[in-house]
FIKOLZA-1660 file (N, C-alpha, C; in steps of 0.1 Angstrom, whole numbers, plus 5000, padded with zeros to 4 digits):
% residues 77
   i   px   py   pz ch aa at
   1 4992 4879 4817  A  M  N
   1 5002 4871 4825  A  M CA
   1 5002 4885 4839  A  M  C
   2 5010 4888 4838  A  L  N
   2 5014 4901 4841  A  L CA
   2 5007 4911 4847  A  L  C
   3 4993 4915 4847  A  D  N
   3 4975 4917 4851  A  D CA
   3 4973 4906 4863  A  D  C
   4 4974 4895 4857  A  T  N
   4 4969 4885 4866  A  T CA
   4 4977 4882 4881  A  T  C
   5 4995 4887 4878  A  F  N
   5 5001 4884 4888  A  F CA
   5 5000 4899 4898  A  F  C
   6 4999 4909 4890  A  S  N
   6 4998 4919 4898  A  S CA
   6 4987 4920 4905  A  S  C
   7 4975 4916 4899  A  Q  N
   7 4956 4910 4907  A  Q CA
   7 4963 4903 4922  A  Q  C
   8 4967 4892 4919  A  I  N
   8 4968 4889 4932  A  I CA
   8 4979 4891 4942  A  I  C
   9 4990 4900 4937  A  A  N
   9 4998 4902 4947  A  A CA
   9 4992 4917 4951  A  A  C
  10 4979 4921 4949  A  I  N
  10 4979 4930 4952  A  I CA
  10 4964 4923 4964  A  I  C
  11 4956 4912 4965  A  F  N
  11 4950 4902 4967  A  F CA
  11 4959 4904 4977  A  F  C
  12 4967 4897 4982  A  L  N
  12 4976 4897 4987  A  L CA
  12 4983 4903 4998  A  L  C
  13 4989 4911 4992  A  F  N
  13 4993 4922 5003  A  F CA
  13 4981 4931 5009  A  F  C
  14 4973 4935 5000  A  G  N
  14 4954 4938 5007  A  G CA
  14 4955 4938 5021  A  G  C
  15 4952 4921 5016  A  I  N
  15 4946 4914 5034  A  I CA
  15 4956 4915 5041  A  I  C
  16 4967 4912 5035  A  T  N
  16 4981 4914 5051  A  T CA
  16 4975 4926 5058  A  T  C
  17 4978 4937 5049  A  S  N
  17 4979 4949 5054  A  S CA
  17 4961 4950 5064  A  S  C
  18 4957 4949 5057  A  I  N
  18 4946 4952 5064  A  I CA
  18 4941 4940 5079  A  I  C
  19 4950 4933 5077  A  F  N
  19 4948 4919 5088  A  F CA
  19 4959 4927 5099  A  F  C
  20 4970 4930 5102  A  L  N
  20 4981 4934 5105  A  L CA
  20 4973 4948 5109  A  L  C
  21 4968 4960 5102  A  L  N
  21 4965 4973 5106  A  L CA
  21 4954 4969 5120  A  L  C
  22 4945 4961 5114  A  G  N
  22 4935 4958 5127  A  G CA
  22 4941 4953 5136  A  G  C
  23 4953 4949 5136  A  R  N
  23 4957 4944 5150  A  R CA
  23 4967 4955 5159  A  R  C
  24 4963 4970 5150  A  K  N
  24 4979 4977 5155  A  K CA
  24 4992 4975 5149  A  K  C
  25 4991 4969 5142  A  N  N
  25 5010 4962 5140  A  N CA
  25 5011 4973 5128  A  N  C
  26 5022 4978 5131  A  K  N
  26 5030 4988 5118  A  K CA
  26 5033 4983 5109  A  K  C
  27 5039 4963 5108  A  W  N
  27 5042 4960 5096  A  W CA
  27 5029 4963 5083  A  W  C
  28 5018 4973 5090  A  G  N
  28 5007 4969 5080  A  G CA
  28 5009 4976 5066  A  G  C
  29 5010 4989 5079  A  M  N
  29 5021 5001 5066  A  M CA
  29 5030 4993 5055  A  M  C
  30 5039 4987 5057  A  V  N
  30 5049 4984 5044  A  V CA
  30 5042 4974 5039  A  V  C
  31 5027 4967 5045  A  A  N
  31 5018 4956 5036  A  A CA
  31 5012 4967 5026  A  A  C
  32 5010 4972 5028  A  G  N
  32 5004 4979 5019  A  G CA
  32 5006 4992 5010  A  G  C
  33 5016 4993 5008  A  L  N
  33 5033 5003 5005  A  L CA
  33 5033 4992 4997  A  L  C
  34 5037 4979 4999  A  A  N
  34 5042 4970 4990  A  A CA
  34 5034 4965 4981  A  A  C
  35 5018 4963 4978  A  A  N
  35 5007 4964 4973  A  A CA
  35 5009 4976 4960  A  A  C
  36 5008 4989 4966  A  Q  N
  36 5010 4997 4952  A  Q CA
  36 5022 4995 4945  A  Q  C
  37 5032 4990 4943  A  P  N
  37 5039 4989 4921  A  P CA
  37 5029 4981 4917  A  P  C
  38 5020 4972 4922  A  F  N
  38 5010 4962 4913  A  F CA
  38 4996 4968 4909  A  F  C
  39 4993 4977 4920  A  W  N
  39 4982 4987 4919  A  W CA
  39 4989 4997 4902  A  W  C
  40 5000 4999 4904  A  F  N
  40 5005 5008 4890  A  F CA
  40 5002 5003 4880  A  F  C
  41 5008 4991 4879  A  I  N
  41 5011 4981 4868  A  I CA
  41 4995 4976 4864  A  I  C
  42 4986 4974 4871  A  T  N
  42 4973 4969 4870  A  T CA
  42 4965 4983 4860  A  T  C
  43 4968 4995 4868  A  T  N
  43 4955 5006 4865  A  T CA
  43 4966 5010 4853  A  T  C
  44 4977 5007 4851  A  Y  N
  44 4983 5012 4835  A  Y CA
  44 4982 5004 4826  A  Y  C
  45 4977 4989 4826  A  L  N
  45 4978 4982 4819  A  L CA
  45 4965 4988 4816  A  L  C
  46 4953 4986 4822  A  H  N
  46 4940 4989 4821  A  H CA
  46 4934 5003 4812  A  H  C
  47 4942 5010 4818  A  E  N
  47 4947 5028 4812  A  E CA
  47 4934 5028 4820  A  E  C
  48 4934 5030 4834  A  Q  N
  48 4921 5035 4842  A  Q CA
  48 4928 5049 4850  A  Q  C
  49 4931 5060 4842  A  W  N
  49 4940 5072 4845  A  W CA
  49 4936 5076 4858  A  W  C
  50 4927 5079 4865  A  W  N
  50 4922 5082 4873  A  W CA
  50 4925 5073 4889  A  W  C
  51 4922 5060 4882  A  L  N
  51 4933 5050 4895  A  L CA
  51 4945 5053 4893  A  L  C
  52 4949 5057 4887  A  F  N
  52 4962 5055 4889  A  F CA
  52 4967 5069 4896  A  F  C
  53 4961 5082 4895  A  L  N
  53 4964 5092 4901  A  L CA
  53 4958 5088 4914  A  L  C
  54 4952 5078 4918  A  V  N
  54 4945 5080 4930  A  V CA
  54 4955 5072 4942  A  V  C
  55 4963 5057 4925  A  T  N
  55 4972 5057 4935  A  T CA
  55 4985 5060 4937  A  T  C
  56 4983 5071 4929  A  I  N
  56 5000 5080 4937  A  I CA
  56 4997 5087 4947  A  I  C
  57 4980 5092 4954  A  L  N
  57 4980 5097 4965  A  L CA
  57 4982 5087 4974  A  L  C
  58 4976 5071 4971  A  Y  N
  58 4978 5062 4981  A  Y CA
  58 4982 5054 4982  A  Y  C
  59 4997 5062 4973  A  T  N
  59 5013 5055 4976  A  T CA
  59 5022 5069 4991  A  T  C
  60 5015 5075 4993  A  G  N
  60 5023 5093 4994  A  G CA
  60 5011 5090 5007  A  G  C
  61 4998 5081 5011  A  V  N
  61 4995 5082 5023  A  V CA
  61 5000 5070 5031  A  V  C
  62 5008 5058 5028  A  W  N
  62 5016 5049 5029  A  W CA
  62 5026 5051 5030  A  W  C
  63 5033 5058 5031  A  I  N
  63 5045 5065 5035  A  I CA
  63 5042 5074 5041  A  I  C
  64 5036 5079 5046  A  S  N
  64 5030 5090 5058  A  S CA
  64 5031 5079 5064  A  S  C
  65 5023 5073 5068  A  G  N
  65 5022 5061 5076  A  G CA
  65 5028 5051 5084  A  G  C
  66 5042 5050 5074  A  I  N
  66 5053 5044 5074  A  I CA
  66 5064 5053 5084  A  I  C
  67 5065 5068 5081  A  R  N
  67 5067 5081 5087  A  R CA
  67 5066 5079 5106  A  R  C
  68 5049 5080 5104  A  T  N
  68 5048 5080 5116  A  T CA
  68 5048 5066 5123  A  T  C
  69 5048 5059 5122  A  W  N
  69 5046 5043 5127  A  W CA
  69 5067 5043 5130  A  W  C
  70 5070 5042 5123  A  F  N
  70 5087 5036 5124  A  F CA
  70 5097 5047 5128  A  F  C
  71 5097 5062 5121  A  A  N
  71 5110 5068 5120  A  A CA
  71 5103 5083 5133  A  A  C
  72 5086 5081 5139  A  V  N
  72 5087 5097 5144  A  V CA
  72 5089 5087 5157  A  V  C
  73 5102 5091 5166  A  K  N
  73 5097 5090 5183  A  K CA
  73 5094 5096 5195  A  K  C
  74 5084 5086 5206  A  D  N
  74 5076 5091 5210  A  D CA
  74 5080 5101 5218  A  D  C
  75 5075 5112 5218  A  A  N
  75 5075 5128 5224  A  A CA
  75 5074 5127 5239  A  A  C
  76 5068 5118 5242  A  A  N
  76 5059 5118 5258  A  A CA
  76 5077 5113 5270  A  A  C
  77 5076 5121 5281  A  P  N
  77 5089 5122 5290  A  P CA
  77 5094 5105 5292  A  P  C
% end
């Protein structure tokens, strides 16, 4: 049951993320990061350890993207 819920959440957050980022909307980064806990659950339940490692790396990339889009101020005068 938890696995099914996680995969549905991955689908919904993933599609939302791609859609928003395709429109250059910064909230796509947040949607992508929101999917990560469900990736961790799914990869753990299926003992996919290399994919679990990839999920850790993806989480870092999403966090970096959020920093870039939300926290960094425009340096132009």
